[in-house]
C-alpha positions as CSV (number, residue, x, y, z in Angstrom):
1,M,195.3,14.7,7.4
2,S,198.0,16.9,8.9
3,P,197.1,20.3,10.5
4,A,199.1,22.1,7.8
5,R,197.2,20.3,5.0
6,T,193.9,21.0,6.7
7,D,194.8,24.7,7.0
8,K,195.6,24.9,3.3
9,T,192.4,23.1,2.3
10,T,190.4,25.5,4.5
11,K,192.2,28.5,2.9
12,D,191.5,27.1,-0.6
13,L,187.8,26.6,0.3
14,Q,187.6,30.1,1.7
15,A,189.2,31.6,-1.3
16,V,186.7,29.9,-3.6
17,V,183.7,31.1,-1.4
18,E,185.1,34.7,-1.4
19,K,185.5,34.6,-5.2
20,I,182.0,33.4,-5.7
21,Q,180.6,36.1,-3.3
22,S,182.5,38.8,-5.2
23,M,180.7,38.0,-8.5
24,P,177.9,40.4,-9.5
25,E,174.3,39.1,-9.3
26,P,172.9,36.9,-10.6
27,Y,176.2,35.1,-11.0
28,A,177.1,35.1,-7.3
29,E,173.9,33.1,-6.7
30,I,174.5,30.8,-9.7
31,G,178.1,30.3,-8.6
32,A,177.0,29.4,-5.0
33,R,174.5,26.9,-6.3
34,L,177.1,25.4,-8.7
35,H,179.6,25.2,-5.9
36,E,177.1,23.4,-3.7
37,T,176.0,21.1,-6.5
38,I,179.6,20.2,-7.4
39,L,180.6,19.4,-3.9
40,A,177.3,17.4,-3.3
41,A,178.0,15.3,-6.4
42,G,181.7,14.8,-5.5
43,P,181.9,15.1,-1.7
44,K,185.7,14.2,-1.7
45,L,186.5,17.0,-4.2
46,K,188.9,19.8,-3.1
47,P,187.9,23.3,-4.3
48,R,190.6,25.8,-5.0
49,L,191.1,28.8,-7.3
50,W,192.3,27.7,-10.7
51,Y,193.4,30.6,-13.0
52,G,191.6,32.9,-10.5
53,M,188.2,31.0,-10.7
54,P,186.7,28.1,-8.8
55,G,188.1,24.7,-9.7
56,Y,187.7,21.2,-8.3
57,A,190.1,18.3,-8.1
58,T,190.5,15.1,-6.2
59,S,193.4,16.5,-4.2
60,R,195.4,19.7,-3.9
61,S,198.1,18.3,-6.2
62,A,195.8,16.8,-8.8
63,P,194.7,18.7,-11.9
64,D,191.3,20.4,-11.8
65,L,188.7,18.5,-13.7
66,V,185.7,20.7,-13.3
67,F,185.6,24.5,-13.1
68,F,183.4,27.5,-13.6
69,R,184.3,31.1,-14.4
70,L,182.8,34.4,-15.1
71,D,184.3,36.4,-17.9
72,D,182.8,39.5,-19.5
73,G,179.4,38.8,-18.1
74,V,179.2,35.2,-19.2
75,M,179.3,32.3,-16.8
76,T,180.9,29.1,-18.1
77,L,180.9,25.6,-16.6
78,G,183.7,23.5,-18.0
79,L,185.5,20.2,-17.9
80,S,189.3,20.2,-18.3
81,E,191.1,17.9,-20.7
82,K,191.8,15.6,-17.7
83,A,188.1,14.9,-17.1
84,T,186.5,11.6,-18.0
85,V,184.3,12.5,-21.0
86,D,183.0,10.3,-23.8
87,R,183.2,11.5,-27.4
88,E,180.0,12.7,-29.0
89,A,178.4,10.0,-31.1
90,G,179.9,9.9,-34.6
91,S,182.7,12.4,-34.0
92,T,185.9,12.9,-32.2
93,L,184.5,15.9,-30.3
94,R,184.3,15.8,-26.5
95,P,181.9,18.1,-24.7
96,C,183.8,20.5,-22.5
97,A,181.9,23.7,-21.7
98,W,178.4,25.2,-21.2
99,Y,177.2,28.7,-20.8
100,L,174.9,29.6,-17.9
101,E,172.5,32.5,-17.5
102,E,170.5,30.8,-14.8
103,L,170.5,27.5,-12.9
104,D,167.2,25.6,-12.7
105,D,166.6,22.2,-11.1
106,A,167.1,20.3,-14.4
107,T,170.3,22.0,-15.1
108,E,171.5,21.5,-11.6
109,E,170.9,17.7,-12.0
110,K,172.8,17.8,-15.3
111,V,175.7,19.5,-13.6
112,A,175.8,16.9,-10.9
113,E,175.8,14.2,-13.6
114,L,178.7,15.9,-15.4
115,V,180.7,16.1,-12.1
116,R,180.1,12.4,-11.3
117,T,181.2,11.5,-14.9
118,A,184.2,13.8,-14.9
119,F,185.6,12.3,-11.7
120,G,184.9,8.7,-12.8
121,S,187.4,6.2,-13.9
122,R,189.8,7.7,-16.4
123,T,190.9,4.4,-17.9
124,G,190.3,3.4,-21.4
125,R,190.6,6.8,-22.9
């Protein structure tokens, strides 16, 4: 990786961390845990600000597939339309967003599972 690219990646990461830290509690703590969970489930992911909130993609130029945001006191974890997501049984709906008020161990594992799925093979859609 070139020094310029490394510098941009480092700046993107720092911007995400600063955004999370600027959130009011308990959302700063939830955001920090989401950030850690997302990167642990997808260690090659590149965090960056996406529409002013944390987003995660496979490269700086790739579309974000997973993101979270805080809007009007509601934290949302979401998958973009580019994520690998199966339709819900018996419908054409695809799950794409979840509200969070807290983050327990079971929810953290579900988030990790969603991240692994979102960044899986996008063939056969």
